[in-house]
Biopython code that builds the backbone (N, CA, C, O; Angstrom):
import numpy as np
from Bio.PDB.StructureBuilder import StructureBuilder

atoms = [
    (1, "MET", "N", (5.065, -29.916, -20.170)),
    (1, "MET", "CA", (4.521, -28.571, -20.108)),
    (1, "MET", "C", (3.721, -28.321, -21.386)),
    (1, "MET", "O", (4.187, -28.628, -22.483)),
    (2, "SER", "N", (2.537, -27.773, -21.246)),
    (2, "SER", "CA", (1.687, -27.525, -22.403)),
    (2, "SER", "C", (2.178, -26.301, -23.181)),
    (2, "SER", "O", (3.038, -25.554, -22.716)),
    (3, "GLU", "N", (1.615, -26.119, -24.361)),
    (3, "GLU", "CA", (2.026, -25.006, -25.212)),
    (3, "GLU", "C", (1.709, -23.658, -24.550)),
    (3, "GLU", "O", (2.510, -22.726, -24.621)),
    (4, "GLY", "N", (0.548, -23.560, -23.912)),
    (4, "GLY", "CA", (0.172, -22.330, -23.217)),
    (4, "GLY", "C", (1.114, -22.006, -22.068)),
    (4, "GLY", "O", (1.474, -20.848, -21.858)),
    (5, "GLU", "N", (1.510, -23.033, -21.328)),
    (5, "GLU", "CA", (2.439, -22.832, -20.217)),
    (5, "GLU", "C", (3.808, -22.406, -20.716)),
    (5, "GLU", "O", (4.482, -21.597, -20.078)),
    (6, "GLU", "N", (4.223, -22.950, -21.861)),
    (6, "GLU", "CA", (5.516, -22.577, -22.436)),
    (6, "GLU", "C", (5.504, -21.115, -22.882)),
    (6, "GLU", "O", (6.478, -20.390, -22.676)),
    (7, "LYS", "N", (4.390, -20.682, -23.500)),
    (7, "LYS", "CA", (4.275, -19.291, -23.925)),
    (7, "LYS", "C", (4.310, -18.358, -22.710)),
    (7, "LYS", "O", (4.963, -17.314, -22.729)),
    (8, "MET", "N", (3.598, -18.754, -21.661)),
    (8, "MET", "CA", (3.569, -17.939, -20.444)),
    (8, "MET", "C", (4.962, -17.868, -19.821)),
    (8, "MET", "O", (5.387, -16.795, -19.392)),
    (9, "ALA", "N", (5.672, -18.982, -19.764)),
    (9, "ALA", "CA", (7.021, -19.003, -19.200)),
    (9, "ALA", "C", (7.951, -18.109, -20.016)),
    (9, "ALA", "O", (8.787, -17.408, -19.447)),
    (10, "LYS", "N", (7.816, -18.124, -21.337)),
    (10, "LYS", "CA", (8.642, -17.270, -22.192)),
    (10, "LYS", "C", (8.334, -15.798, -21.942)),
    (10, "LYS", "O", (9.248, -14.975, -21.871)),
    (11, "LYS", "N", (7.042, -15.459, -21.807)),
    (11, "LYS", "CA", (6.666, -14.072, -21.532)),
    (11, "LYS", "C", (7.236, -13.600, -20.198)),
    (11, "LYS", "O", (7.736, -12.480, -20.089)),
    (12, "VAL", "N", (7.156, -14.459, -19.191)),
    (12, "VAL", "CA", (7.689, -14.108, -17.869)),
    (12, "VAL", "C", (9.194, -13.888, -17.970)),
    (12, "VAL", "O", (9.720, -12.919, -17.423)),
    (13, "LYS", "N", (9.882, -14.782, -18.665)),
    (13, "LYS", "CA", (11.335, -14.663, -18.822)),
    (13, "LYS", "C", (11.688, -13.374, -19.566)),
    (13, "LYS", "O", (12.628, -12.676, -19.183)),
    (14, "ASP", "N", (10.945, -13.056, -20.620)),
    (14, "ASP", "CA", (11.192, -11.823, -21.374)),
    (14, "ASP", "C", (10.951, -10.589, -20.508)),
    (14, "ASP", "O", (11.732, -9.638, -20.545)),
    (15, "ASN", "N", (9.875, -10.605, -19.733)),
    (15, "ASN", "CA", (9.572, -9.469, -18.857)),
    (15, "ASN", "C", (10.650, -9.266, -17.802)),
    (15, "ASN", "O", (11.025, -8.131, -17.504)),
    (16, "ILE", "N", (11.148, -10.355, -17.238)),
    (16, "ILE", "CA", (12.205, -10.250, -16.231)),
    (16, "ILE", "C", (13.470, -9.683, -16.854)),
    (16, "ILE", "O", (14.116, -8.818, -16.262)),
    (17, "SER", "N", (13.833, -10.157, -18.043)),
    (17, "SER", "CA", (15.040, -9.645, -18.689)),
    (17, "SER", "C", (14.880, -8.167, -19.058)),
    (17, "SER", "O", (15.839, -7.403, -18.951)),
    (18, "GLN", "N", (13.696, -7.755, -19.487)),
    (18, "GLN", "CA", (13.463, -6.340, -19.787)),
    (18, "GLN", "C", (13.534, -5.488, -18.527)),
    (18, "GLN", "O", (14.077, -4.383, -18.547)),
    (19, "PHE", "N", (12.983, -6.004, -17.433)),
    (19, "PHE", "CA", (13.051, -5.292, -16.161)),
    (19, "PHE", "C", (14.500, -5.110, -15.728)),
    (19, "PHE", "O", (14.901, -4.016, -15.331)),
    (20, "LEU", "N", (15.287, -6.189, -15.805)),
    (20, "LEU", "CA", (16.687, -6.101, -15.384)),
    (20, "LEU", "C", (17.473, -5.124, -16.249)),
    (20, "LEU", "O", (18.314, -4.380, -15.744)),
    (21, "TYR", "N", (17.202, -5.126, -17.545)),
    (21, "TYR", "CA", (17.877, -4.195, -18.451)),
    (21, "TYR", "C", (17.506, -2.746, -18.096)),
    (21, "TYR", "O", (18.375, -1.875, -18.041)),
    (22, "THR", "N", (16.225, -2.498, -17.858)),
    (22, "THR", "CA", (15.766, -1.156, -17.501)),
    (22, "THR", "C", (16.344, -0.728, -16.161)),
    (22, "THR", "O", (16.769, 0.417, -16.002)),
    (23, "PHE", "N", (16.361, -1.642, -15.198)),
    (23, "PHE", "CA", (16.924, -1.335, -13.888)),
    (23, "PHE", "C", (18.398, -0.973, -14.016)),
    (23, "PHE", "O", (18.865, -0.034, -13.371)),
    (24, "LYS", "N", (19.124, -1.701, -14.831)),
    (24, "LYS", "CA", (20.550, -1.434, -15.041)),
    (24, "LYS", "C", (20.747, -0.029, -15.614)),
    (24, "LYS", "O", (21.639, 0.698, -15.177)),
    (25, "LEU", "N", (19.918, 0.356, -16.592)),
    (25, "LEU", "CA", (20.027, 1.695, -17.179)),
    (25, "LEU", "C", (19.747, 2.787, -16.148)),
    (25, "LEU", "O", (20.471, 3.780, -16.069)),
    (26, "VAL", "N", (18.692, 2.594, -15.364)),
    (26, "VAL", "CA", (18.334, 3.590, -14.349)),
    (26, "VAL", "C", (19.424, 3.666, -13.292)),
    (26, "VAL", "O", (19.783, 4.758, -12.851)),
    (27, "TRP", "N", (19.951, 2.528, -12.881)),
    (27, "TRP", "CA", (21.002, 2.492, -11.865)),
    (27, "TRP", "C", (22.255, 3.210, -12.362)),
    (27, "TRP", "O", (22.879, 3.965, -11.616)),
    (28, "GLU", "N", (22.618, 2.974, -13.615)),
    (28, "GLU", "CA", (23.796, 3.641, -14.178)),
    (28, "GLU", "C", (23.583, 5.149, -14.292)),
    (28, "GLU", "O", (24.529, 5.924, -14.159)),
    (29, "ALA", "N", (22.351, 5.558, -14.536)),
    (29, "ALA", "CA", (22.063, 6.986, -14.641)),
    (29, "ALA", "C", (22.213, 7.673, -13.292)),
    (29, "ALA", "O", (22.820, 8.740, -13.206)),
    (30, "SER", "N", (21.664, 7.068, -12.233)),
    (30, "SER", "CA", (21.753, 7.680, -10.908)),
    (30, "SER", "C", (21.378, 6.672, -9.829)),
    (30, "SER", "O", (20.195, 6.421, -9.599)),
    (31, "PRO", "N", (22.373, 6.096, -9.168)),
    (31, "PRO", "CA", (22.074, 5.161, -8.072)),
    (31, "PRO", "C", (21.285, 5.814, -6.936)),
    (31, "PRO", "O", (20.415, 5.181, -6.337)),
    (32, "PHE", "N", (21.589, 7.082, -6.642)),
    (32, "PHE", "CA", (20.893, 7.776, -5.558)),
    (32, "PHE", "C", (19.402, 7.902, -5.854)),
    (32, "PHE", "O", (18.571, 7.623, -4.990)),
    (33, "ILE", "N", (19.064, 8.319, -7.064)),
    (33, "ILE", "CA", (17.654, 8.464, -7.430)),
    (33, "ILE", "C", (16.966, 7.106, -7.444)),
    (33, "ILE", "O", (15.805, 6.998, -7.050)),
    (34, "THR", "N", (17.660, 6.079, -7.889)),
    (34, "THR", "CA", (17.080, 4.728, -7.899)),
    (34, "THR", "C", (16.718, 4.280, -6.488)),
    (34, "THR", "O", (15.621, 3.774, -6.252)),
    (35, "ILE", "N", (17.639, 4.467, -5.559)),
    (35, "ILE", "CA", (17.385, 4.078, -4.165)),
    (35, "ILE", "C", (16.283, 4.947, -3.568)),
    (35, "ILE", "O", (15.417, 4.453, -2.846)),
    (36, "SER", "N", (16.318, 6.241, -3.872)),
    (36, "SER", "CA", (15.284, 7.151, -3.361)),
    (36, "SER", "C", (13.897, 6.747, -3.855)),
    (36, "SER", "O", (12.945, 6.710, -3.076)),
    (37, "LEU", "N", (13.784, 6.446, -5.139)),
    (37, "LEU", "CA", (12.494, 6.025, -5.682)),
    (37, "LEU", "C", (12.020, 4.718, -5.055)),
    (37, "LEU", "O", (10.824, 4.536, -4.829)),
    (38, "PHE", "N", (12.947, 3.812, -4.776)),
    (38, "PHE", "CA", (12.578, 2.554, -4.119)),
    (38, "PHE", "C", (11.958, 2.831, -2.754)),
    (38, "PHE", "O", (10.905, 2.284, -2.427)),
    (39, "PHE", "N", (12.608, 3.680, -1.955)),
    (39, "PHE", "CA", (12.097, 3.957, -0.609)),
    (39, "PHE", "C", (10.801, 4.764, -0.645)),
    (39, "PHE", "O", (9.918, 4.554, 0.187)),
    (40, "ILE", "N", (10.683, 5.677, -1.595)),
    (40, "ILE", "CA", (9.432, 6.430, -1.726)),
    (40, "ILE", "C", (8.286, 5.487, -2.077)),
    (40, "ILE", "O", (7.187, 5.612, -1.536)),
    (41, "SER", "N", (8.541, 4.549, -2.978)),
    (41, "SER", "CA", (7.511, 3.573, -3.349)),
    (41, "SER", "C", (7.147, 2.680, -2.168)),
    (41, "SER", "O", (5.977, 2.356, -1.963)),
    (42, "LEU", "N", (8.149, 2.288, -1.399)),
    (42, "LEU", "CA", (7.912, 1.448, -0.229)),
    (42, "LEU", "C", (7.057, 2.173, 0.806)),
    (42, "LEU", "O", (6.103, 1.602, 1.336)),
    (43, "VAL", "N", (7.394, 3.418, 1.093)),
    (43, "VAL", "CA", (6.628, 4.201, 2.075)),
    (43, "VAL", "C", (5.205, 4.429, 1.573)),
    (43, "VAL", "O", (4.253, 4.350, 2.348)),
    (44, "SER", "N", (5.059, 4.708, 0.296)),
    (44, "SER", "CA", (3.731, 4.922, -0.275)),
    (44, "SER", "C", (2.874, 3.665, -0.145)),
    (44, "SER", "O", (1.690, 3.754, 0.178)),
    (45, "GLY", "N", (3.459, 2.508, -0.392)),
    (45, "GLY", "CA", (2.726, 1.258, -0.237)),
    (45, "GLY", "C", (2.336, 0.993, 1.204)),
    (45, "GLY", "O", (1.223, 0.546, 1.482)),
    (46, "LEU", "N", (3.255, 1.271, 2.122)),
    (46, "LEU", "CA", (2.951, 1.074, 3.545)),
    (46, "LEU", "C", (1.879, 2.049, 4.019)),
    (46, "LEU", "O", (1.062, 1.709, 4.874)),
    (47, "GLN", "N", (1.882, 3.255, 3.467)),
    (47, "GLN", "CA", (0.853, 4.233, 3.817)),
    (47, "GLN", "C", (-0.524, 3.731, 3.398)),
    (47, "GLN", "O", (-1.497, 3.899, 4.133)),
    (48, "SER", "N", (-0.609, 3.125, 2.234)),
    (48, "SER", "CA", (-1.890, 2.591, 1.775)),
    (48, "SER", "C", (-2.384, 1.477, 2.684)),
    (48, "SER", "O", (-3.568, 1.406, 3.011)),
    (49, "VAL", "N", (-1.470, 0.613, 3.086)),
    (49, "VAL", "CA", (-1.834, -0.485, 3.991)),
    (49, "VAL", "C", (-2.276, 0.070, 5.348)),
    (49, "VAL", "O", (-3.265, -0.393, 5.916)),
    (50, "ALA", "N", (-1.557, 1.043, 5.857)),
    (50, "ALA", "CA", (-1.915, 1.638, 7.151)),
    (50, "ALA", "C", (-3.274, 2.337, 7.070)),
    (50, "ALA", "O", (-4.075, 2.254, 8.001)),
    (51, "SER", "N", (-3.524, 3.011, 5.975)),
    (51, "SER", "CA", (-4.808, 3.688, 5.806)),
    (51, "SER", "C", (-5.961, 2.684, 5.763)),
    (51, "SER", "O", (-7.009, 2.909, 6.369)),
    (52, "ALA", "N", (-5.766, 1.592, 5.055)),
    (52, "ALA", "CA", (-6.805, 0.554, 5.003)),
    (52, "ALA", "C", (-7.032, -0.055, 6.385)),
    (52, "ALA", "O", (-8.171, -0.333, 6.762)),
    (53, "TRP", "N", (-5.957, -0.263, 7.137)),
    (53, "TRP", "CA", (-6.065, -0.844, 8.469)),
    (53, "TRP", "C", (-6.807, 0.108, 9.417)),
    (53, "TRP", "O", (-7.649, -0.333, 10.200)),
    (54, "VAL", "N", (-6.502, 1.403, 9.350)),
    (54, "VAL", "CA", (-7.185, 2.386, 10.200)),
    (54, "VAL", "C", (-8.665, 2.462, 9.824)),
    (54, "VAL", "O", (-9.522, 2.589, 10.698)),
    (55, "THR", "N", (-8.965, 2.385, 8.533)),
    (55, "THR", "CA", (-10.365, 2.386, 8.098)),
    (55, "THR", "C", (-11.103, 1.183, 8.664)),
    (55, "THR", "O", (-12.241, 1.305, 9.119)),
    (56, "LYS", "N", (-10.458, 0.018, 8.636)),
    (56, "LYS", "CA", (-11.060, -1.201, 9.206)),
    (56, "LYS", "C", (-11.322, -1.028, 10.702)),
    (56, "LYS", "O", (-12.391, -1.388, 11.195)),
    (57, "LEU", "N", (-10.344, -0.476, 11.420)),
    (57, "LEU", "CA", (-10.525, -0.258, 12.862)),
    (57, "LEU", "C", (-11.652, 0.727, 13.134)),
    (57, "LEU", "O", (-12.432, 0.541, 14.067)),
    (58, "LEU", "N", (-11.738, 1.775, 12.320)),
    (58, "LEU", "CA", (-12.798, 2.768, 12.493)),
    (58, "LEU", "C", (-14.172, 2.136, 12.275)),
    (58, "LEU", "O", (-15.091, 2.353, 13.065)),
    (59, "ILE", "N", (-14.309, 1.363, 11.217)),
    (59, "ILE", "CA", (-15.588, 0.694, 10.935)),
    (59, "ILE", "C", (-15.937, -0.289, 12.050)),
    (59, "ILE", "O", (-17.080, -0.337, 12.504)),
    (60, "ASP", "N", (-14.955, -1.070, 12.490)),
    (60, "ASP", "CA", (-15.195, -2.024, 13.578)),
    (60, "ASP", "C", (-15.648, -1.311, 14.855)),
    (60, "ASP", "O", (-16.551, -1.783, 15.546)),
    (61, "THR", "N", (-15.025, -0.184, 15.162)),
    (61, "THR", "CA", (-15.378, 0.565, 16.363)),
    (61, "THR", "C", (-16.792, 1.131, 16.273)),
    (61, "THR", "O", (-17.542, 1.100, 17.249)),
    (62, "VAL", "N", (-17.150, 1.645, 15.107)),
    (62, "VAL", "CA", (-18.505, 2.175, 14.926)),
    (62, "VAL", "C", (-19.530, 1.051, 15.041)),
    (62, "VAL", "O", (-20.584, 1.234, 15.649)),
    (63, "VAL", "N", (-19.230, -0.108, 14.463)),
    (63, "VAL", "CA", (-20.153, -1.248, 14.536)),
    (63, "VAL", "C", (-20.337, -1.693, 15.986)),
    (63, "VAL", "O", (-21.458, -1.977, 16.408)),
    (64, "VAL", "N", (-19.253, -1.757, 16.745)),
    (64, "VAL", "CA", (-19.356, -2.143, 18.156)),
    (64, "VAL", "C", (-20.181, -1.112, 18.916)),
    (64, "VAL", "O", (-20.997, -1.470, 19.765)),
    (65, "SER", "N", (-19.970, 0.165, 18.613)),
    (65, "SER", "CA", (-20.744, 1.220, 19.287)),
    (65, "SER", "C", (-22.228, 1.113, 18.993)),
    (65, "SER", "O", (-23.054, 1.323, 19.882)),
    (66, "VAL", "N", (-22.575, 0.789, 17.757)),
    (66, "VAL", "CA", (-23.992, 0.656, 17.386)),
    (66, "VAL", "C", (-24.596, -0.578, 18.043)),
    (66, "VAL", "O", (-25.711, -0.529, 18.563)),
    (67, "LYS", "N", (-23.857, -1.684, 18.016)),
    (67, "LYS", "CA", (-24.382, -2.928, 18.600)),
    (67, "LYS", "C", (-24.599, -2.813, 20.102)),
    (67, "LYS", "O", (-25.585, -3.328, 20.630)),
    (68, "THR", "N", (-23.684, -2.139, 20.792)),
    (68, "THR", "CA", (-23.800, -2.035, 22.248)),
    (68, "THR", "C", (-24.632, -0.830, 22.673)),
    (68, "THR", "O", (-24.953, -0.668, 23.850)),
    (69, "ASN", "N", (-24.982, 0.027, 21.685)),
    (69, "ASN", "CA", (-25.767, 1.225, 21.952)),
    (69, "ASN", "C", (-25.091, 2.080, 23.020)),
    (69, "ASN", "O", (-25.744, 2.644, 23.899)),
    (70, "ASN", "N", (-23.758, 2.160, 22.919)),
    (70, "ASN", "CA", (-22.985, 2.916, 23.895)),
    (70, "ASN", "C", (-21.918, 3.732, 23.159)),
    (70, "ASN", "O", (-20.739, 3.380, 23.165)),
    (71, "TRP", "N", (-22.353, 4.827, 22.527)),
    (71, "TRP", "CA", (-21.439, 5.662, 21.749)),
    (71, "TRP", "C", (-20.384, 6.333, 22.622)),
    (71, "TRP", "O", (-19.241, 6.502, 22.198)),
    (72, "MET", "N", (-20.757, 6.706, 23.811)),
    (72, "MET", "CA", (-19.830, 7.454, 24.657)),
    (72, "MET", "C", (-18.618, 6.627, 25.071)),
    (72, "MET", "O", (-17.540, 7.177, 25.296)),
    (73, "ALA", "N", (-18.785, 5.313, 25.172)),
    (73, "ALA", "CA", (-17.662, 4.464, 25.550)),
    (73, "ALA", "C", (-16.602, 4.424, 24.452)),
    (73, "ALA", "O", (-15.417, 4.256, 24.739)),
    (74, "GLN", "N", (-17.019, 4.575, 23.208)),
    (74, "GLN", "CA", (-16.105, 4.498, 22.075)),
    (74, "GLN", "C", (-15.823, 5.868, 21.444)),
    (74, "GLN", "O", (-15.110, 5.952, 20.444)),
    (75, "TYR", "N", (-16.367, 6.917, 22.011)),
    (75, "TYR", "CA", (-16.289, 8.248, 21.411)),
    (75, "TYR", "C", (-14.851, 8.683, 21.123)),
    (75, "TYR", "O", (-14.546, 9.108, 20.008)),
    (76, "HIS", "N", (-13.973, 8.582, 22.110)),
    (76, "HIS", "CA", (-12.588, 9.040, 21.941)),
    (76, "HIS", "C", (-11.851, 8.205, 20.893)),
    (76, "HIS", "O", (-11.061, 8.736, 20.112)),
    (77, "ARG", "N", (-12.108, 6.918, 20.882)),
    (77, "ARG", "CA", (-11.454, 6.051, 19.885)),
    (77, "ARG", "C", (-11.939, 6.387, 18.472)),
    (77, "ARG", "O", (-11.140, 6.419, 17.536)),
    (78, "ILE", "N", (-13.227, 6.633, 18.315)),
    (78, "ILE", "CA", (-13.779, 6.978, 17.003)),
    (78, "ILE", "C", (-13.176, 8.294, 16.510)),
    (78, "ILE", "O", (-12.785, 8.397, 15.348)),
    (79, "ILE", "N", (-13.100, 9.289, 17.377)),
    (79, "ILE", "CA", (-12.525, 10.585, 16.996)),
    (79, "ILE", "C", (-11.047, 10.419, 16.619)),
    (79, "ILE", "O", (-10.595, 10.965, 15.613)),
    (80, "PHE", "N", (-10.305, 9.669, 17.426)),
    (80, "PHE", "CA", (-8.879, 9.454, 17.149)),
    (80, "PHE", "C", (-8.686, 8.766, 15.804)),
    (80, "PHE", "O", (-7.860, 9.199, 15.001)),
    (81, "LEU", "N", (-9.438, 7.703, 15.552)),
    (81, "LEU", "CA", (-9.292, 6.978, 14.288)),
    (81, "LEU", "C", (-9.729, 7.819, 13.091)),
    (81, "LEU", "O", (-9.131, 7.731, 12.019)),
    (82, "ALA", "N", (-10.766, 8.629, 13.269)),
    (82, "ALA", "CA", (-11.212, 9.510, 12.179)),
    (82, "ALA", "C", (-10.143, 10.559, 11.870)),
    (82, "ALA", "O", (-9.882, 10.853, 10.703)),
    (83, "LEU", "N", (-9.533, 11.117, 12.892)),
    (83, "LEU", "CA", (-8.454, 12.089, 12.671)),
    (83, "LEU", "C", (-7.237, 11.434, 12.039)),
    (83, "LEU", "O", (-6.590, 12.022, 11.172)),
    (84, "LEU", "N", (-6.927, 10.230, 12.465)),
    (84, "LEU", "CA", (-5.810, 9.496, 11.867)),
    (84, "LEU", "C", (-6.078, 9.201, 10.396)),
    (84, "LEU", "O", (-5.172, 9.276, 9.565)),
    (85, "GLN", "N", (-7.317, 8.869, 10.082)),
    (85, "GLN", "CA", (-7.689, 8.624, 8.684)),
    (85, "GLN", "C", (-7.565, 9.911, 7.872)),
    (85, "GLN", "O", (-7.101, 9.876, 6.732)),
    (86, "CYS", "N", (-7.967, 11.032, 8.433)),
    (86, "CYS", "CA", (-7.804, 12.325, 7.752)),
    (86, "CYS", "C", (-6.326, 12.622, 7.508)),
    (86, "CYS", "O", (-5.960, 13.147, 6.456)),
    (87, "TYR", "N", (-5.484, 12.288, 8.472)),
    (87, "TYR", "CA", (-4.042, 12.479, 8.321)),
    (87, "TYR", "C", (-3.514, 11.667, 7.144)),
    (87, "TYR", "O", (-2.768, 12.188, 6.315)),
    (88, "PHE", "N", (-3.897, 10.396, 7.066)),
    (88, "PHE", "CA", (-3.458, 9.554, 5.947)),
    (88, "PHE", "C", (-3.998, 10.075, 4.614)),
    (88, "PHE", "O", (-3.308, 10.025, 3.596)),
    (89, "PHE", "N", (-5.216, 10.569, 4.627)),
    (89, "PHE", "CA", (-5.799, 11.122, 3.409)),
    (89, "PHE", "C", (-4.999, 12.330, 2.934)),
    (89, "PHE", "O", (-4.720, 12.471, 1.743)),
    (90, "ASN", "N", (-4.633, 13.201, 3.874)),
    (90, "ASN", "CA", (-3.862, 14.392, 3.515)),
    (90, "ASN", "C", (-2.443, 14.048, 3.065)),
    (90, "ASN", "O", (-1.877, 14.758, 2.234)),
    (91, "LEU", "N", (-1.869, 12.988, 3.589)),
    (91, "LEU", "CA", (-0.559, 12.549, 3.131)),
    (91, "LEU", "C", (-0.602, 12.085, 1.673)),
    (91, "LEU", "O", (0.361, 12.248, 0.924)),
    (92, "GLY", "N", (-1.724, 11.511, 1.296)),
    (92, "GLY", "CA", (-1.851, 10.973, -0.053)),
    (92, "GLY", "C", (-2.056, 12.021, -1.125)),
    (92, "GLY", "O", (-1.911, 11.735, -2.313)),
    (93, "ILE", "N", (-2.391, 13.221, -0.721)),
    (93, "ILE", "CA", (-2.667, 14.287, -1.708)),
    (93, "ILE", "C", (-1.384, 14.960, -2.125)),
    (93, "ILE", "O", (-1.407, 15.877, -2.945)),
]
sb = StructureBuilder()
sb.init_structure("model")
sb.init_model(0)
sb.init_chain("A")
sb.init_seg("    ")
for serial, (resi, resn, name, xyz) in enumerate(atoms, 1):
    if name == "N":
        sb.init_residue(resn, " ", resi, " ")
    sb.init_atom(name, np.array(xyz, "f"), 0.0, 1.0, " ", f" {name:<3s}", serial, name[0])
structure = sb.get_structure()
């Protein structure tokens, strides 16, 4: 292992030990809040992924509508996805 790799491995090990120490302190302070924060963070991350996925679907639908020159066939889907995107946007505020 090179000197740079050894330094990086030491930094990673130090960061993990600091994380575990901090987690232990937070857990001892309040297990309920620790679990609550974990689930809030998880839901927030999933919301971001869902929002990105809905944006992708909306863009894909608009592109298909433009290519086929048939807006009316995709109209309801575009409106639904736009409203869903607005919903995700409002959740994030």
